[in-house]
N, C-alpha and C positions, 0 to 999 in steps of 0.2 A: 612862501613855498617856491618862489622863483629861483632860490639858491640851490634847490634840491631836485633830483630826478627820482620819481617813484619807481621802485623795483618790484615790490609785491606786498600784499597784505599778509602779515604773519600772525595776527591775532585780533580777537575782538572780545570785549568784556563789558562789565557794567560801566566802566569809565569811558568807553568809546572804542576806537580802532587803533591798532598798532601797525604801522606801515614801515617797511624797510626801504630806505632811500639812499641815494648816493649824492654826495656834495659835488657840485660843479667845480668848486674851487680847487679841491685837493683829491677828489675821487674816492675819499673815505666813505665807508658805509655807516649809517646811523639809524636809529629807530625813532620815529616820530609818533607820539601819541596824539590822536585827534579827538578832542572833547567838544561836543556840541554844547555851547553855552547860550545859544539863542533863545531857548525856552526857559532858561533859569531866571530867577528873580535877581534883583540888584544885589541883595544880600548874599545869595549863593555865588554870584560872579565874584564878588569881593573875597569870599572865602576861598574860591578856587585860585584866585591870584595870590592870596596869602600862602596857600599851600605850595604854589610854584616857587614863591620866594624862599620857603623853607627848604625845598628841594635844592635850590641854588647853593645853600650853605652846606649841603651834605657832600663833603669831600673826604673820602676814605677809600683805601685800596680795595675794600670788600663791599663797596656800594657802587652800583651802576652810576657812572658819572653823568651829571646834568650838564648840557651844553648851553642851550638857550631856550626861550619861549617867545611866542608872538601870537597875536590874534588876527584872524583873517576870515571874512565871510561868515561871521557868526560862530566860528569855531576857535578854540584855544589849542595851539600846537606846542607840544613840549618835545624838544630834541634831546636825545640821550645817546650814550655810546651803545654800539652793537656788540653783543657777546657772540663770537663765532662758534664757541663750543656748544651752543644750545643750552637747554635748561636741564636741571637735575632729574626731573621726571623722565625725560627721554633717556637719560643716561642709565637710570635704574631699570627701565623696561628693556634696554639693550642687553642687560646681563643674562636674560633668559634663564633665571633661576640660580645662577652662580653667584654666591655671596661675595661681597667686597671684603678685602682684608681690613683688619681693625685699624691699622695705621691710616689707610685711606679714609675710612669713616671718621676717625677722630680728627684728621687734618681738615676735612671738609667742615666738620661740626665746629671746630675752633674758629674757623674763618666766619661761619654764620654767626657765632656768638659775638665775635669782635664787631661785626656790622650791627648786630642788634644792640650791643652795648652803646655804640656811637649814637644810635637812635634814641634809646631809652634815657641816656644821660642828658639828652636835650629835651626830655619830657614829650616825646613824640611816640605815638602808637603806630605800629605798621598795620595791624588788623587784617592782614591777608597773607600771613606767612604760610607757604606751601611749596612743594618741590617744583611746581610750575613757575614760581616767582624767584627761584634761585638759579642763577646762570653761571656758566663756565666761560672764561675767556679763552683765547687761543692758546695761552701757555698753561691752562688748567687752574687758574685762580678762581675762587668762588666769589661771586658778587650778588648781593641782595638787591632786588629791583622791585618795580611796580609799586611805587608809593602814590599811585593815583587816588587811593582812598585813605591815605594817612591823615591823621588829624592832630594838630598841635594842642597840647594841654596847657592851659593858662596857669595851673598850679598843680602841685603834686597830689592834691586831694580830689581834683576834678576827674570825673569818670565819663567816658563816652558811652552812651547807651545804645548807639546804633548797632544792630546785628548784621554784620557783613562778613562773608567768608564762605569758603567751600565747605559743604557739610561734613566731609571727612575730618576736617581740622577744627570743628567747633568745640569749644570747651563746655564743661558741665554748666557753668554759670550762665553762658549764653543760651543753652538749651532750656534752662529754667527761667529765662527772661530777666536775668540779673545784669547789673552794669558790666560793661567790658572794661578791663584794666590791663596793666602791663603783664600781669600773670596769665592773662588769656593768650598773649603772645608767647609766653613760656610754654603753655600747653601745646600750642601749634608747633613750637620748636621741638617738643618731645615727639609729636607725630612725625615730623620730618626725620628725626634721629631713628625712630623705630622703622620708618620706611627704608632708610639706608641700610639698616641691619638685617631686615627680613625681606626686602623687596616687595612688601605688601603694606596695605593700610592697617593701622592698629585697630580701627573700628570700622567694620563693614556690615551691611545689612541690605536686604532686598528692597526696603522702603524706608522713608524718612522716619516714620514712627519707631520702628525697631532700631534704627541707627541711633536715634536720640536716647532710647532706653539703654542701649549698650554704653553710650558715652556717659550717661548719668551714673550707671552702675560702676564705671571705671574698670571693668574687667577686659583684659586683652590677652591674646595667646602669648605665652612666654617666648623670650628671645633665645636663640640658639646658644648653647654653651660654647660654641665656636668663638664667642667673644668673652672678654674678661668680666670678672665679677664687678669691677668698678663701673664699667660701661653699662652693664645690665642694671645695676643699682641706680645709676643716674637716670635711666629711662623710667624706673619706678617712681623716683622723686619728681620727675617732670609731670607724671600722670597722677599726682595727688588730686583728689576730688575737691578738697578745700583749697582755694587759691592762696591762702596764707601759708599753707604747708609747702607750697612749691618754692624752690630757690629762685632768687633773682639772677639775672644774667651775670652780675658781678660776683655772686657767690659761686656760680658755675665756673667762672674763669679762675677762681682761687683754688680749685681742686688740683691735687698734685699731678695727676696724669694729663691735665689740661694746661696748667700754667707753664709747664716746661716746653710747650710747643709754640707759645705766643711769639717768641723771638724769631721763630722760623718764618713768620709772615709779616711782622712789623719791624721797622728799623727802631733803634733805641730812642731816638728823639721823638718819634711818633708814639712809642709806648709811654714815654714820660708825659706827653700831652694828653693822651687818651685816658690814662689812669689817674691823672690829677682831677678829672671830673668827678671821680668817685669821692675824693676828699672834699671837694666843694659841695657835693650833694649832701654829704654828711653834716656839714656845718651850715649850709645855706649859701645863697649867692653872695651875701655881703660879709661872709666870714673872712677874717684876716688870719695869716699864719701866726702861730703861737710864738711869743718873743720871750727872751730872757729878761731878768730885771735890768735896772738902768745900766749896769756895766756892760751889758751885751748889746746895746742899742746899735752899734755899728754894723751888726749882722742883719738888721731888719731889712735893708734894701738890697740884699744879696741877689734875689731873683724874684720874679713875679710868682704869685701863688699857683698859676697854671702850670709852671714848669717844675715845681717841686714834686719829687717822687716819694721821698721819705722825710717828712718834716721832722720826725723825732731825731734822725741822724743828722739832719741839717742844722738844727738849733740846739741839739743836746738836751731836749726836754721831752717828756712823754706827750703823746698826742691826746689831750684831754680837752673837754669843753668847759673851760672856766677862764675868767679874765686873768691876764698875766699880772703877777705881783700881788694878787688878792691874798693868797695864802700867807706869804711872808708878812704882809702888813698886819693881818689879824693876829699872827703869832707874836710879833714883837710888841704891838701896841696894846693888845688886850689878851694877855696870856690866861688870866683867870676865866674870862668869858669863853675862851677856846676850850679850856678844860671842862667847864660846865657843859658846853655843847657836845663835848666828846662823850659825856656820860649818856647812857640810854635813858631817854625820857619815857614817862608813863604812856605818852601817846604812841611812841614807837613800839612799846610792849604790846599795846592793844591792837596794833595793825595786823599781826598774824592771825589773831582771833577773829578780827573783822573779816579778813579775807577768807578764813575758813568758813565763817558763817555764811558769807555770800556764796561760797562754793557749794555748801550744802543746800542753800535755798535754790540755786540754779539747778542742782541735781534733782531736787524734789519737784521743781517746776517742770523740768524735762520729763520726769517720770509721770507726772500728772497728765502732761500732754500726750505721752505715749499711751497711757491707759485710756484717755478720752478717744484717741484715734482708733484704738483697738475695739472699744465698745461701739463706736460709730460704724466700723466695718462689719461688726457682728449684727448690728441692727439692720444695716442695709442688706446683709445676706439673708436674714430671717424674713424681711419684707419681700425680698425677691422670691424666696421659696414659697411664701404664702400666695403671692400673685400667680406663680406657676401652678400651685395646687388648685387654686380657684379656676384657672383656665382649663386644667385637665378635667375637673369635675363637670364644668359646663359643657365641655366637649363630649364627655360620656353621656350626660343627660340628653343632649341633642341627638346623639347616636341612637339611644334607646327610643326616643320619640320617632325618629325616622324609620327605625326598624318596625315599630308598631304600626305606623301608617302604611308602610309597604306591605306588611303582612295582611292588614285589613283589605287592601286592594286585591291582593292575591286571592283572599277568601271570596271576595265578590266575583272575581273572574272565574274561580273554580266552581262556584255554586250558581252562577248566572244561567247556565244551560239546563240545570236540573230543577229549577224553581217551577217551571210550567208543568213538568212531569209530576211533581209532588201535589200541585193544586189539582191536576186532573185525577190523580189517585184519590185525593180527598173527595172530589165530586162523585167518583164512582162509589166510594164508601157510603156517601149520603144516599145515592140511588139504591144501593143494596139495603140500607136501613129502611128506606121508604117502602121497598118491596116487601120486606119482612112485616112492616106495619100493615100493609094492605092485606097480606095473608092472614094476619091476626084478626083484622076486621072481618074478613070473610068467615073465619071460624066462629066469630062472635055473633053471626046472624042467628035469627030465631030457630032455624032448622038445625043449627050446629051449636046449640047452647050447651055449655058444659054444666052438668048437673051439680058439680061441686063448686058453684060460685060462692063467693064469700057473702056473709049476711049483709042485707041492705042493697045488694046489686041484683037487678032483675034483667032478664034478657029484653033487648029492644029499648032499654032506657039509657040515655047518654050518661056516662060516668065522668066526663071531663068538664072543665069550667065553661067550655064553649059548646057543649052538647055533642062533642065528638068522642068517639071511642079511641083512647090512647093506650098504647102498650108501654109498660115500664121499660122494656128493652129499647124501644124506639126513642123514647125521651132521653134515655141515658146516652144513646149513640148520637142523637142530635146535639146534645149539650157538649159531648166530647169533640164532635166535629167542629162545632162553633169555637170552642176553646183552642183547638188546634189551628184553626184559621187565624185567630187573633195572635197566637204565639208566633206562627209563621210570618204573618204580616209584620209584627214588631221586629223579629229577627232580621228579616230582609231589609227593613228600614235602617236598622243599626248597621248592618254590613254595608249597605249602600253609602251611608254617611262616612264610615271609616274608609271605604274604598275611594270615595271622592277626595277626601282629605289626603290620603296617600298618593292618589294620582296627581293632585295639585302639587304635593311636595316633590314628586318625581319630575313633573314638568318644570317647576321652578328651578 
């Protein structure tokens, strides 16, 4: 860091800090990325150094240029060019709702695709394509930057599983916890193109859950008809939910309205070098250019494979994947065998039927899975409804119990003051009954003997079991009073029990 003077911190992310510096030697401004590697394991440090080595090989007009790297004080410092024009995100926000022209959008998009092609042809994933990582130079050239989390692929089939990226640019496969691949970069490229056309994110939501649901559904607001059908159709292709249905960056650059603009940004020699990687990728790293038979061998050393732009025109033979000279050899040496092989064999006839059978089996399997999922959802819904119904019935039962207890307590409170009055009234009734009984006894004395006594009853003789004179009315009244006392006592006891239970329920 002794060679540079810190100007200001311009950013901070998962990789570390981004610092704007000025070189003491020439006064030019650069961006230094400071990555703390002191807490990393030895394996992680080696991986970081390898990624820096990959960055050193990224030399392209549309990629931020790497200058140097060094380690100091437990940190890894990566020095890169500074883009004075700022990033694309700030450029979009500065529009204040005014749409860009289609020429401007397509020019920017072509440059981003050229940078991404340079990356993907070398089996590298960027994994964080977004408008904040796309920069503008002083003369308006687009440059793709921030390869701090890029990862080299050892082979074309290896997939990086790490989920890294701004939520707005996440692809459906990342949201579903599937492997990240080069088509995930294509999805993010579509998000950037949509953002340039509408000045908004394609997928927006108030929280992460709803954002993920929108991304998985793949539904986005349509692009304005201010732009051509080709451009709007391209956005739809980039937003295909299935990664296999999305075009590769090479396929995008082959579209008519894209390819005619490439020469505007790359010189012919660089175009030849860049687009030769596509040929090498198709044949593999060890593939050699197709040659003519023996008489054309003097053309074999015309140019390296990397510099050939049109092998078919160069060698005068179609660009096919078979060893040179094989066809002629088989034709002249074994003509009968060639004719036999030309006839359709029974195995070949059976192949379409086999494929059709597999297709029907896959369709039936998919149908069974759909039916199973549907039945499972129905069962879950029914069980949920049963649980809700049981909760509702239990709540109603408890409400009835509570109402009954509260009503019992109210009855106790309302009858508590009049209980003594009723008992006093009953005592008075007993006294009246006893008074009547005394009057009857007085009438039954010898001097007031009724002459119409029933047979067997004589005056002055006790006619009760205890030798006392009893009146039928007094006995009936006494029995009635006694029964009333028992009924009243039992009723008061029941009300008191209910009231206490209700009060306990209220207090609890």
